[in-house]
C-alpha positions in Angstrom: -104.4 -55.8 -42.8 -105.7 -55.0 -39.6 -103.8 -52.2 -37.7 -104.4 -51.5 -33.9 -103.8 -48.1 -33.2 -103.1 -47.5 -29.6 -102.8 -44.3 -27.4 -103.6 -42.6 -24.4 -105.7 -39.7 -26.2 -109.3 -39.6 -26.4 -110.5 -40.3 -29.8 -112.5 -37.1 -30.2 -109.7 -34.8 -28.3 -108.0 -32.7 -30.9 -107.1 -29.7 -29.0 -103.8 -29.0 -31.1 -100.2 -30.0 -30.8 -99.6 -33.7 -29.6 -103.4 -34.6 -29.4 -103.8 -32.8 -32.9 -100.8 -35.0 -34.1 -102.7 -37.9 -32.5 -105.9 -37.2 -34.7 -104.0 -36.3 -38.0 -102.1 -39.6 -37.8 -105.0 -41.8 -37.1 -107.1 -40.3 -39.9 -103.9 -40.9 -42.1 -104.5 -44.6 -41.4 -108.3 -44.3 -41.7 -108.2 -43.2 -45.1 -106.2 -46.2 -46.2 -107.5 -49.5 -47.4 -106.1 -51.2 -44.1 -108.9 -51.7 -41.2 -107.9 -49.8 -38.3 -108.9 -50.3 -34.9 -108.6 -47.4 -32.2 -107.7 -48.2 -28.8 -107.4 -45.8 -26.1 -105.8 -46.9 -23.0 -104.7 -44.8 -20.1 -104.1 -45.2 -16.1 -104.8 -42.6 -13.6 -101.6 -41.4 -11.6 -101.2 -43.1 -8.4 -102.3 -40.6 -5.6 -99.7 -41.5 -3.1 -96.9 -41.1 -5.6 -98.4 -37.8 -7.0 -98.6 -36.6 -3.5 -95.0 -37.8 -2.6 -93.6 -36.1 -5.6 -95.2 -32.6 -4.8 -93.9 -32.9 -1.2 -90.2 -33.8 -2.6 -90.6 -30.8 -5.0 -91.3 -28.6 -2.0 -88.4 -30.1 -0.3 -86.1 -29.3 -3.2 -84.8 -33.1 -3.4 -84.8 -35.2 -6.4 -88.5 -36.5 -6.9 -90.0 -39.6 -8.4 -91.6 -38.9 -11.6 -95.2 -40.1 -10.8 -96.4 -40.6 -14.5 -93.8 -43.3 -15.3 -93.4 -45.2 -12.0 -92.9 -48.7 -12.7 -96.3 -49.5 -11.1 -98.1 -47.4 -13.3 -96.1 -48.4 -16.6 -96.8 -52.0 -15.4 -100.5 -51.4 -15.3 -100.6 -49.8 -18.7 -98.6 -52.9 -20.1 -101.2 -55.1 -18.9 -104.0 -53.2 -20.4 -102.1 -53.1 -23.5 -102.2 -57.1 -23.4 -105.7 -57.4 -22.3 -106.7 -54.8 -25.0 -104.5 -56.6 -28.0 -106.8 -57.8 -30.8 -105.7 -61.7 -31.5 -106.7 -60.9 -35.2 -104.5 -57.7 -35.5 -101.6 -57.6 -37.9 -100.0 -54.7 -36.5 -99.6 -52.4 -33.7 -99.4 -48.6 -34.1 -98.5 -46.8 -31.0 -98.8 -43.2 -30.4 -95.9 -41.7 -28.3 -93.3 -44.3 -26.7 -93.2 -43.8 -22.8 -96.3 -44.9 -21.9 -95.8 -48.4 -23.6 -92.3 -49.5 -22.8 -93.1 -52.2 -20.3 -95.7 -53.7 -22.8 -95.3 -57.4 -23.8 -95.6 -57.3 -27.4 -95.7 -60.4 -29.9 -96.5 -58.4 -33.0 -95.0 -56.0 -35.4 -95.4 -52.6 -34.4 -94.7 -48.8 -35.4 -93.9 -46.0 -32.8 -94.7 -42.3 -33.8 -93.6 -39.6 -31.6 -92.0 -36.3 -31.5 -89.2 -36.9 -28.9 -87.8 -39.5 -27.0 -88.2 -39.2 -22.9 -85.0 -37.9 -22.3 -85.4 -35.2 -24.6 -88.9 -34.4 -23.2 -87.7 -34.3 -19.6 -85.0 -32.0 -20.3 -87.2 -29.5 -22.5 -90.2 -29.5 -20.3 -88.9 -30.1 -16.8 -85.3 -30.7 -16.1 -83.6 -34.3 -15.5 -82.1 -32.8 -12.3 -85.5 -32.5 -10.8 -85.8 -36.6 -10.7 -84.3 -39.3 -9.1 -81.5 -40.5 -11.6 -82.4 -44.4 -10.8 -86.1 -43.8 -12.1 -85.1 -41.7 -15.4 -82.2 -44.4 -16.0 -84.6 -47.4 -16.0 -87.1 -45.3 -18.1 -84.4 -44.1 -20.8 -83.0 -48.2 -21.0 -86.4 -49.3 -21.7 -87.5 -46.6 -23.8 -84.4 -47.5 -25.8 -85.3 -51.5 -26.0 -88.9 -50.6 -26.9 -87.8 -48.2 -30.0 -85.2 -50.3 -31.0 -87.5 -53.4 -31.1 -89.8 -51.6 -33.4 -90.2 -52.5 -36.9 -90.4 -48.7 -37.7 -90.2 -45.4 -35.4 -91.5 -42.2 -36.9 -90.2 -38.9 -35.7 -91.6 -35.4 -36.4 -88.5 -34.0 -37.6 -84.7 -34.7 -38.0 -83.8 -33.0 -35.0 -85.9 -35.2 -32.8 -84.5 -38.3 -34.8 -81.0 -37.2 -33.8 -81.7 -36.5 -30.5 -83.0 -39.9 -29.8 -80.3 -41.5 -31.4 -77.8 -39.4 -29.1 -79.8 -39.9 -25.9 -80.8 -43.3 -25.9 -78.3 -45.1 -28.4 -80.7 -45.9 -30.9 -79.3 -48.2 -33.6 -81.0 -46.1 -36.4 -81.8 -48.8 -39.0 -85.8 -48.9 -38.1 -85.7 -44.8 -38.1 -87.5 -42.1 -40.4 -89.0 -38.8 -40.2 -92.7 -38.6 -40.7 -93.3 -34.8 -40.8 -96.6 -33.6 -39.0 -99.2 -32.2 -41.2 -101.6 -29.2 -41.7 -104.3 -29.1 -44.2 -103.7 -26.4 -46.5 -106.0 -23.5 -46.3 -105.1 -21.3 -49.3 -108.6 -20.3 -50.7 -107.9 -16.9 -49.3 -104.4 -15.4 -48.8 -104.4 -11.8 -47.9 -101.4 -9.7 -48.5 -102.5 -6.5 -46.9 -102.6 -7.3 -43.4 -104.3 -5.6 -40.5 -102.4 -3.8 -37.5 -102.1 -6.8 -35.0 -99.8 -9.4 -34.2 -101.2 -12.7 -33.4 -100.1 -15.2 -30.4 -101.6 -18.6 -30.0 -100.9 -20.8 -27.4 -102.3 -22.8 -24.2 -99.0 -22.3 -22.2 -98.6 -18.2 -22.6 -95.4 -18.2 -20.6 -93.5 -21.3 -22.0 -94.5 -20.4 -25.8 -92.8 -16.9 -25.1 -96.0 -14.5 -24.9 -94.1 -12.9 -22.3 -91.4 -11.9 -24.8 -94.3 -11.1 -27.6 -95.6 -8.8 -25.8 -92.3 -6.8 -24.4 -91.6 -6.5 -28.2 -94.5 -4.9 -29.4 -94.6 -2.8 -26.5 -91.1 -1.6 -27.5 -92.2 -1.5 -31.2 -95.0 0.8 -30.6 -92.5 3.1 -28.6 -90.6 3.9 -31.6 -93.3 3.9 -34.5 -96.1 5.9 -35.4 -98.2 2.8 -36.8 -99.1 1.0 -33.7 -99.6 -3.0 -33.3 -102.0 -4.5 -31.4 -101.5 -8.1 -30.0 -104.3 -10.5 -30.2 -103.9 -13.5 -27.7 -105.7 -16.7 -28.2 -105.4 -19.4 -25.6 -104.5 -19.0 -22.1 -105.2 -16.1 -20.1 -101.8 -14.1 -20.0 -100.6 -12.6 -16.6 -102.6 -9.5 -15.4 -99.8 -6.9 -16.0 -99.8 -8.2 -19.5 -103.7 -8.2 -19.9 -103.8 -4.6 -18.6 -101.7 -3.1 -21.4 -103.6 -1.0 -23.7 -102.5 -2.9 -26.9 -103.5 -6.3 -25.6 -106.8 -8.0 -26.8 -107.5 -11.2 -25.2 -109.7 -13.1 -27.7 -110.1 -16.3 -25.4 -110.0 -19.8 -26.1 -110.8 -21.4 -29.5 -113.0 -24.8 -29.6 -111.7 -26.5 -32.8 -114.5 -28.6 -32.6 -116.9 -25.8 -33.4 -117.4 -24.4 -37.0 -117.8 -20.8 -35.7 -114.6 -20.9 -33.8 -112.5 -22.4 -36.7 -113.9 -19.5 -38.9 -113.0 -17.3 -36.3 -109.6 -18.5 -35.8 -109.0 -18.8 -39.7 -110.0 -14.9 -39.9 -107.4 -14.0 -37.2 -104.8 -15.6 -39.1 -105.6 -14.6 -42.5 -105.5 -10.9 -41.1 -102.9 -10.9 -38.8 -99.4 -8.9 -39.9 -97.8 -11.9 -38.3 -97.7 -14.8 -35.8 -95.1 -14.7 -33.3 -93.8 -17.7 -31.0 -90.4 -17.4 -29.3 -91.3 -20.8 -27.6 -88.5 -22.4 -25.0 -90.7 -25.4 -24.3 -91.7 -27.5 -27.7 -90.8 -29.9 -30.4 -92.5 -29.5 -33.7 -95.0 -26.9 -32.9 -98.3 -27.6 -35.4 -99.6 -24.0 -34.7 -96.6 -22.6 -37.0 -98.1 -24.7 -39.7 -101.4 -23.6 -39.1 -100.1 -19.9 -39.3 -98.3 -20.7 -42.6 -101.5 -22.6 -43.8 -103.5 -19.4 -43.7 -101.1 -17.3 -45.4 -99.6 -15.8 -41.9 -95.9 -14.8 -41.8 -94.2 -16.6 -39.0 -91.6 -15.6 -36.4 -90.2 -18.3 -34.2 -87.1 -19.9 -32.6 -84.1 -21.4 -33.9 -84.5 -24.2 -31.9 -86.3 -27.8 -31.7 -87.6 -28.9 -34.9 -88.8 -25.3 -35.7 -86.0 -24.6 -38.1 -86.8 -27.6 -40.4 -90.4 -26.3 -40.5 -89.4 -22.8 -41.6 -87.1 -24.2 -43.9 -84.0 -22.7 -42.2 -85.4 -19.3 -42.0 -86.8 -18.8 -45.6 -90.3 -19.7 -44.7 -90.2 -17.7 -41.6 -88.1 -15.6 -39.6 -85.9 -17.4 -36.7 -84.4 -15.8 -33.9 -81.5 -16.6 -32.2 -81.8 -18.1 -28.7 -78.3 -17.0 -27.3 -78.8 -13.5 -28.3 -81.3 -10.7 -27.2 -84.7 -12.1 -27.9 -86.7 -9.0 -27.5 -84.5 -7.1 -29.7 -84.5 -9.7 -32.5 -88.0 -9.8 -32.2 -88.4 -5.9 -32.7 -85.9 -5.9 -35.5 -88.1 -8.8 -37.1 -91.1 -6.8 -36.5 -89.9 -3.9 -38.5 -88.6 -5.9 -41.4 -92.3 -7.7 -41.9 -94.5 -4.7 -41.3 -92.3 -2.1 -43.7 -91.0 -4.6 -46.0 -94.2 -5.5 -48.2 -92.2 -7.6 -50.8 -90.6 -9.7 -47.6 -93.8 -10.0 -45.9 -95.3 -11.5 -49.2 -92.5 -13.5 -49.8 -92.5 -15.1 -46.4 -96.2 -15.9 -47.1 -95.5 -17.3 -50.4 -92.4 -19.2 -48.9 -94.8 -20.6 -46.2 -97.5 -21.8 -48.2 -95.2 -23.5 -50.6 -93.5 -25.0 -47.5 -96.6 -26.4 -46.2 -98.0 -27.9 -49.6 -94.6 -29.4 -50.4 -93.6 -31.1 -47.2 -96.5 -30.9 -44.6 -99.9 -31.6 -46.5 -101.8 -34.1 -45.2 -101.5 -35.8 -48.5 -97.8 -36.0 -48.2 -97.8 -37.8 -44.6 -100.4 -40.1 -45.7 -98.2 -41.0 -48.9 -95.2 -41.6 -47.0 -96.8 -43.8 -44.2 -98.7 -45.9 -46.0 -95.5 -46.4 -48.2 -93.6 -47.6 -45.4 -96.1 -49.6 -43.3 -97.1 -51.5 -46.6 -93.4 -52.7 -46.5 -93.5 -54.2 -42.7 -94.3 -57.9 -42.8 
């Protein structure tokens, strides 16, 4: 079978998150017995619409969503039609919204971490944009997903959100968990005195909460913790704290940077990410795969990833976040048996549910049934 894989992400891009998922799914297909064609399609934003949207934002009025104007979506749809291989037996789309105005006459699958309404609500706010435009996008995405032969979601939470938001029928929906390659060659139980934070969106991923929690913890304990930050440069007030070490950005395409990140995970007392903008963050699986205990929010698809709190500690969003983080730090730092249990449970969770082999088997078993 010839499968044409269609995405808006460049083939070699894999910085983590959504681009990391793109690489993982493509590699799973590539390792199958099927022939795979990688097709990257994207169209730049219309400068006029982009400027208009920024002006409307300044004026605090509902603005157009420049990424999803009919004009741009139509251009993407035309590009899809132009680049479709006549001998392709199946199309496999990474993401959904970009492709909703494509005219398709072949079986197709879709892989996504959230429907467009959930995405807008989590990362933006639907009240910020024109209702007429959003309603059109929601309707077209609903039609696109309902017509798909199979729609893969990264979590049960994301699937349920899509059913609720877009009125999906559900017969063609299933959960295909994201994957992390297990890295259990070296698990360290005796950890160093630092907390790790990795993220390209420091505030959105809750880095400010992490810094405040560590500062509060250090004020009450003789054993002081440092905070090592990988990714986006934190605000100056956090960077100036004497317990903060900014490691910088990590380029995963470099072997030396891969080793550096692995050592940071392996030796960290724990990894904390009290994120407010996420779906199914791969970085949690990455941390667990290196034997690093994790603390995150009981939101999005995170509870599934942490097995309801048994493979990592969960923070409740409706209560004092910093206070809960401090309590969680006390538990992990002072209770060696708990720390070891979390490390072992995280390892088992990645192996049993989120390994590349598990994803590969489930994906191939499913698409092989599509005619």
